C-alpha positions as CSV (number, residue, x, y, z in Angstrom):
1,M,122.0,123.8,103.3
2,T,119.0,126.1,103.1
3,I,117.6,127.7,100.1
4,A,115.4,130.5,100.9
5,F,113.4,133.5,99.3
6,T,114.7,136.9,100.3
7,P,112.8,140.2,100.6
8,S,112.4,142.1,97.6
9,D,112.0,145.9,97.7
10,T,109.0,145.0,95.1
11,T,105.4,144.0,95.9
12,P,103.6,141.2,94.2
13,A,101.4,143.5,92.2
14,E,104.8,145.1,90.9
15,A,106.8,141.4,89.8
16,G,106.7,140.2,86.4
17,P,106.5,137.4,84.8
18,A,110.0,136.7,84.9
19,V,112.1,135.8,88.1
20,P,114.4,138.5,89.3
21,E,117.5,137.4,91.2
22,S,116.5,139.8,93.9
23,A,113.0,137.7,94.3
24,V,115.0,134.1,94.2
25,T,118.4,134.3,95.8
26,E,120.0,131.2,97.1
27,S,122.0,130.6,100.8
28,I,124.0,127.5,99.9
29,V,126.6,128.1,103.2
30,P,124.5,129.4,105.7
31,G,125.4,131.1,108.9
32,P,124.5,132.0,112.1
33,A,123.1,135.4,111.1
34,E,121.8,134.2,107.5
35,E,118.6,132.0,108.4
36,A,116.7,131.0,105.6
37,T,112.7,132.9,106.4
38,G,111.1,131.6,103.2
39,P,107.6,129.7,103.4
40,V,107.8,126.0,103.5
41,M,106.6,124.4,100.4
42,A,105.0,121.0,100.4
43,E,105.7,120.1,96.8
44,E,109.7,120.5,97.7
45,P,110.6,118.9,100.8
46,E,114.1,119.1,100.1
47,F,114.7,122.3,98.7
48,W,112.5,124.0,101.5
49,K,113.2,123.9,105.2
50,P,111.6,126.0,107.6
51,S,113.1,128.3,110.0
52,A,112.6,131.5,112.3
53,P,112.5,134.8,110.8
54,E,115.0,137.1,111.0
55,P,114.6,140.0,114.1
56,H,114.1,143.4,113.3
57,G,117.3,145.3,113.6
58,T,118.9,145.0,117.2
59,Q,114.7,144.8,118.3
60,G,114.1,142.6,120.8
61,A,110.2,141.3,121.0
62,E,109.2,144.5,122.8
63,G,110.4,146.2,120.5
64,R,109.1,144.1,117.5
65,E,105.6,144.4,119.2
66,E,106.1,148.2,119.3
67,Q,107.1,148.1,115.6
68,Q,103.9,145.9,114.3
69,D,101.4,148.1,116.4
70,A,103.1,151.4,114.6
71,D,103.0,149.9,111.1
72,Q,99.1,148.7,111.7
73,D,98.3,151.9,113.2
74,A,99.7,153.7,110.2
75,G,97.9,151.4,107.5
76,K,100.9,149.1,106.7
77,P,101.2,145.5,106.5
78,D,104.2,143.4,108.3
79,P,107.2,143.5,106.4
80,V,107.2,139.8,107.1
81,V,103.9,139.5,105.5
82,V,104.6,141.7,102.2
83,R,108.0,139.2,102.3
84,D,105.8,136.2,102.2
85,A,103.0,137.3,100.1
86,H,105.7,138.5,97.4
87,D,107.6,134.9,97.5
88,F,103.9,133.2,96.9
89,G,103.2,135.4,94.3
90,V,106.5,134.3,92.8
91,Y,106.4,130.4,93.1
92,A,102.3,130.7,92.4
93,R,103.2,132.1,88.6
94,T,106.3,129.9,88.2
95,G,106.1,126.7,90.3
96,G,109.0,124.6,89.7
97,W,110.8,127.0,87.5
98,A,112.4,128.8,89.5
99,F,114.2,125.8,91.4
100,A,115.1,124.5,87.5
101,L,116.3,127.8,86.4
102,K,118.8,127.6,89.2
103,V,119.5,124.2,88.1
104,A,120.1,125.1,84.8
105,R,122.2,128.2,85.3
106,S,124.4,126.4,87.9
107,V,124.8,122.4,86.8
108,R,126.7,121.4,84.1
109,P,127.0,117.2,83.9
110,G,131.0,116.8,84.9
111,G,131.5,120.5,86.0
112,Q,132.6,121.7,82.8
113,P,131.4,125.0,81.1
114,A,130.1,124.5,77.4
115,E,132.3,126.0,74.5
116,G,132.4,129.6,74.5
117,T,131.5,130.1,77.8
118,A,133.6,131.4,80.9
119,A,131.4,130.4,83.5
120,A,132.0,127.4,85.4
121,K,129.2,125.4,86.7
122,V,129.2,122.5,89.0
123,S,128.2,118.3,89.0
124,A,124.9,117.5,89.8
125,K,126.6,115.4,92.5
126,A,128.4,118.8,93.8
127,F,125.3,120.8,93.3
128,A,123.4,118.3,95.6
129,E,125.7,118.3,98.2
130,L,125.7,122.1,98.6
131,A,121.7,122.0,98.9
132,G,121.6,119.4,101.1
133,C,119.6,116.9,99.0
134,S,120.0,113.7,96.2
135,P,121.9,114.3,92.7
136,E,119.0,112.3,91.5
137,R,116.3,115.1,92.6
138,V,118.9,117.8,90.8
139,M,118.7,115.5,87.8
140,R,115.1,115.8,87.4
141,Y,114.7,118.9,87.3
142,Y,118.0,119.3,85.1
143,K,116.0,117.1,82.7
144,A,112.7,119.1,82.9
145,W,114.2,122.0,81.9
146,D,116.2,119.8,79.1
147,M,113.0,118.5,77.9
148,A,111.2,122.3,77.9
149,A,114.2,123.9,75.9
150,D,113.6,120.8,73.7
151,D,110.4,122.2,72.9
152,G,111.5,126.2,73.0
153,L,109.7,127.0,76.4
154,V,113.4,128.0,77.9
155,P,116.5,128.8,76.6
156,Q,118.8,126.0,76.7
157,F,121.6,125.0,79.3
158,E,124.3,126.5,77.0
159,V,123.2,130.5,76.6
160,L,122.7,130.3,80.5
161,V,125.5,131.4,83.1
162,P,125.3,131.7,87.1
163,G,123.0,134.4,88.1
164,E,121.2,134.9,85.0
165,D,117.5,135.7,85.3
166,V,115.1,134.7,82.5
167,E,111.6,135.0,82.0
168,L,109.9,131.4,82.5
169,P,107.0,129.3,81.7
170,D,103.5,129.3,84.0
171,A,103.3,127.1,86.7
172,D,100.8,125.0,85.2
173,V,103.2,123.8,82.4
174,W,105.6,122.9,84.7
175,I,103.7,119.1,85.5
176,S,104.3,118.3,82.1
177,Y,107.6,118.1,82.1
178,Y,108.8,117.4,85.8
179,S,108.3,114.0,87.8
180,S,108.9,114.0,91.3
181,R,109.5,110.1,90.7
182,N,112.8,108.1,89.4
183,G,110.3,105.3,87.8
184,A,109.0,108.0,85.6
185,T,112.5,107.2,83.5
186,S,112.4,104.0,83.3
187,V,110.6,101.6,80.1
188,R,107.3,100.9,82.4
189,G,107.6,104.4,84.0
190,Q,107.5,105.7,80.4
191,A,104.5,103.9,79.0
192,I,102.6,104.3,82.4
193,S,103.1,108.2,82.0
194,A,102.3,107.8,78.2
195,V,98.9,106.3,79.2
196,A,98.4,108.6,82.1
197,E,98.8,111.7,79.2
198,A,96.4,109.7,76.9
199,E,93.8,109.7,79.5
200,G,94.0,113.5,80.2
201,I,96.0,113.2,84.0
202,R,98.9,113.7,85.6
203,P,101.8,111.1,84.6
204,T,102.6,111.5,88.5
205,K,99.8,110.5,89.6
206,A,99.7,107.3,87.7
207,L,103.0,106.4,88.9
208,E,102.3,107.0,92.3
209,V,99.5,104.9,92.3
210,A,101.7,102.0,90.0
211,E,104.0,102.2,93.2
212,N,101.7,101.5,95.8
213,P,99.7,98.7,94.7
214,T,98.8,97.9,98.6
215,A,96.7,101.5,98.3
216,L,95.3,100.7,95.2
217,R,93.8,97.2,96.5
218,A,92.2,99.2,99.5
219,A,90.7,101.5,97.7
220,I,89.0,99.1,94.6
221,L,87.7,96.9,98.0
222,A,86.5,100.3,99.7
223,D,85.3,102.0,96.9
224,P,82.7,101.2,94.5
225,G,83.7,103.9,92.1
226,T,87.3,102.7,92.2
227,A,86.3,99.2,91.7
228,E,84.1,100.1,88.4
229,A,87.3,102.0,87.2
230,A,89.9,98.7,88.0
231,R,87.1,96.6,86.4
232,G,86.7,98.6,82.9
233,A,90.7,98.9,82.8
234,L,91.2,95.2,83.3
235,L,88.4,94.3,80.4
236,D,90.6,97.0,78.1
237,R,93.8,95.4,78.9
238,M,92.8,91.5,78.4
239,K,91.6,92.6,75.1
240,E,95.8,92.8,74.1
241,D,96.9,90.3,76.5
242,P,95.9,86.7,76.0
243,A,98.0,85.8,79.5
244,L,95.8,88.3,81.3
245,Q,92.8,86.6,79.6
246,T,93.8,83.1,80.9
247,E,94.6,84.1,84.9
248,M,91.2,86.1,84.8
249,A,89.8,82.9,83.1
250,R,91.3,80.5,85.7
251,A,90.6,82.4,88.8
252,I,86.9,82.6,87.7
253,A,86.8,79.1,86.9
254,R,88.4,78.1,90.6
255,T,85.9,80.0,92.6
256,G,82.8,78.9,92.6
257,D,80.2,81.7,93.0
258,L,82.3,83.6,90.0
259,K,81.8,80.3,87.8
260,K,78.1,80.6,88.5
261,A,77.8,84.2,87.5
262,V,79.6,83.6,84.8
263,A,77.6,80.9,83.5
264,S,74.4,82.6,84.4
265,E,75.3,85.9,82.3
266,A,76.8,83.4,80.0
267,K,73.1,82.2,79.2
268,A,71.4,85.5,79.3
269,A,74.1,86.9,76.6
270,D,73.1,84.1,74.4
271,R,69.5,84.3,74.6
272,I,69.9,88.1,73.4
273,G,72.2,87.1,70.6
274,Y,69.3,84.6,70.2
275,V,66.7,87.5,69.7
276,R,69.6,89.7,68.5
277,Q,70.2,87.4,65.1
278,I,66.7,87.3,64.1
279,V,66.5,90.9,64.2
280,E,69.8,92.3,62.0
281,N,69.4,89.0,60.0
282,G,65.5,88.8,59.4
283,Q,66.0,84.4,60.1
284,I,65.2,82.0,62.7
285,K,66.8,79.0,63.2
286,T,63.7,76.1,64.3
287,P,64.4,73.5,67.1
288,A,65.5,70.7,64.5
289,G,68.5,73.1,63.2
290,Q,67.2,74.7,60.0
291,T,67.5,78.3,59.3
292,V,64.3,80.1,57.3
293,E,62.8,83.3,56.5
294,A,61.6,85.0,60.0
295,P,57.4,85.7,59.6
296,P,57.1,89.7,59.8
297,E,55.2,89.1,63.0
298,L,57.8,87.1,64.6
299,R,60.6,90.0,63.8
300,A,58.7,93.0,64.7
301,E,57.9,91.0,68.3
302,A,61.6,90.6,68.2
303,E,62.4,93.9,67.8
304,R,60.0,95.0,70.7
305,H,61.9,92.8,73.0
306,L,65.6,93.6,72.1
307,S,64.8,97.7,72.0
308,L,63.6,96.9,76.3
309,L,67.2,95.2,76.7
310,D,69.0,97.7,75.0
311,E,67.4,100.6,77.3
312,L,68.2,98.2,80.3
313,D,70.9,100.4,82.7
314,D,74.2,98.7,83.2
315,S,73.0,98.2,86.8
316,E,70.2,96.5,86.2
317,E,70.1,92.4,85.7
318,A,69.3,91.3,82.1
319,G,68.7,87.9,82.8
320,E,65.4,87.6,83.8
321,W,64.7,90.0,80.3
322,A,66.6,88.1,78.3
323,G,64.6,85.3,79.4
324,E,61.2,86.4,79.0
325,A,62.3,87.6,75.4
326,Y,63.7,84.4,74.5
327,D,60.7,82.4,75.8
328,A,58.7,84.7,73.9
329,V,60.3,84.5,70.6
330,K,61.2,80.6,70.8
331,G,57.1,80.4,71.4
332,L,56.9,82.1,67.8
333,V,59.2,80.3,66.2
334,A,57.5,76.9,67.2
335,K,54.4,78.4,66.0
336,A,55.6,79.3,62.8
337,V,57.2,76.3,62.1
338,E,53.2,74.5,63.0
339,E,51.6,77.0,60.9
340,N,53.9,75.9,57.9
341,P,53.0,72.4,56.2
342,A,56.3,71.9,54.1
343,L,58.5,73.5,57.0
344,R,56.9,71.2,59.1
345,V,57.3,68.1,57.3
346,Q,61.0,68.7,57.0
347,E,61.4,69.8,60.5
348,R,60.3,66.3,61.8
349,R,62.3,64.8,58.8
350,T,65.3,66.9,60.4
351,K,64.7,66.0,63.8
352,F,64.0,62.1,63.3
353,Y,67.7,61.8,61.1
354,S,69.4,63.5,64.0
355,S,68.0,61.2,66.5
356,L,69.1,58.1,64.2
357,Q,72.6,59.4,63.6
358,K,72.8,59.8,67.6
359,A,71.7,56.1,68.5
360,T,73.9,54.6,65.2
361,K,76.9,55.8,67.3
362,V,76.2,55.5,70.2
363,F,75.6,51.5,69.3
364,E,79.0,51.3,67.5
365,E,81.1,52.7,70.3
366,L,79.4,49.3,72.2
367,T,82.8,47.5,73.2
368,L,81.3,44.3,73.8
369,D,85.0,42.8,73.7
370,E,85.3,43.9,77.0
371,V,82.2,42.7,78.4
372,L,82.9,39.0,77.3
373,E,86.2,38.9,78.6
374,E,86.5,40.6,81.8
375,E,83.2,38.8,83.0
376,V,81.0,41.1,83.6
377,F,78.4,40.8,81.7
378,E,74.6,40.7,83.7
379,D,71.2,39.6,82.2
380,D,70.0,42.9,82.0
381,M,72.5,43.8,79.2
382,L,70.7,41.0,77.4
383,Q,67.1,42.0,78.1
384,R,67.6,45.9,77.5
385,L,69.3,44.8,74.0
386,E,66.2,42.5,73.0
387,A,64.2,45.4,73.8
388,L,66.2,47.8,71.7
389,Q,66.2,44.9,69.0
390,E,62.6,44.8,69.5
391,A,62.2,48.9,69.1
392,I,64.2,48.8,66.1
393,G,61.9,46.4,64.3
394,S,59.3,47.8,64.9
395,C,60.3,51.2,63.5
396,I,61.6,49.3,60.3
397,S,58.1,48.0,60.1
398,A,56.6,51.2,60.4
399,L,58.5,52.5,57.4
400,R,58.3,49.8,54.8
401,R,54.7,50.1,55.3
402,A,54.9,53.9,54.9
403,S,57.1,54.0,51.8
404,T,54.3,51.3,50.4
405,T,51.3,53.7,50.8
406,S,53.3,56.8,49.6
């Protein structure tokens, strides 16, 4: 079957927004003398089939050339060009609505007429057989018209009869209602379409990418811009997808170079966080773990380094700058501790308690029973314990002397 535009008496300038039946007609059962002559539309390959142009009357090739020469001499364009321009104008104004109208006024699921109408419509399957395309394709046009009717852009099916023309919306609106992909009606397809609309792109584009992961992979591998877009999308997705977070973390941990890069970036982020905490909270954390108020000059230096870090572009490596800021602030923290006598004493006391606690825990974890039972004793073990005992004795003596003089 062939559906084609037939010549019209009107020109593109005279055609209105509606699609007259003289401008867009169907040739359901073509015969030898009734061949499609309209343009082949790339967007609708199943509806449009190329065919040879009709001859002018009974003229042969020579007569046609003579007629064309006569028309050109008279300043008239070739009638075939006029017809093509007119048909193009109709399609440019209405796009897929011209074909959706044919479906809407001719198709009714089951082929039964609506109540109160005498016009018999056909089923989508019967219409598809006449059109030489799939019923699924016909139903996509049917559903597009249905959604537009719900929005009040076009009339409802019930008021349309075969052959009736109505005013159609602009071509730009068509893509908002029509999807050329079967996946668009699935739950997955609807989710993709919804996100695509939220991002301001056509759903059909997103659906096409989703249906061809290999093409997406090729674009990511070949194009830095596509890779950056994919990275941002994955990060946004991982915020709400714990399973994807786990998979990505596992993949990175199993890749040596990525693992090192992540560790390096984590270290830089920790250092930047240390500087930022001083600026935002006005407090410093000493080497022994104490939290005290930051001196004004230290806070000012931290603000200076932080402003430099915040001005870095995404393409610049922050590791070196973060290390420099961290070392500068750490030095000022140590200086602030040494210049404050009370803080200095408390810092050393805290460090001593921390070391004593660690040593006690380690000694308590010694399993002497296993050493004796398995006969793994070595003379070196005894020597080390005796040295430890001597060091502990010296420490105790020093503390006792300090306690009597204080």
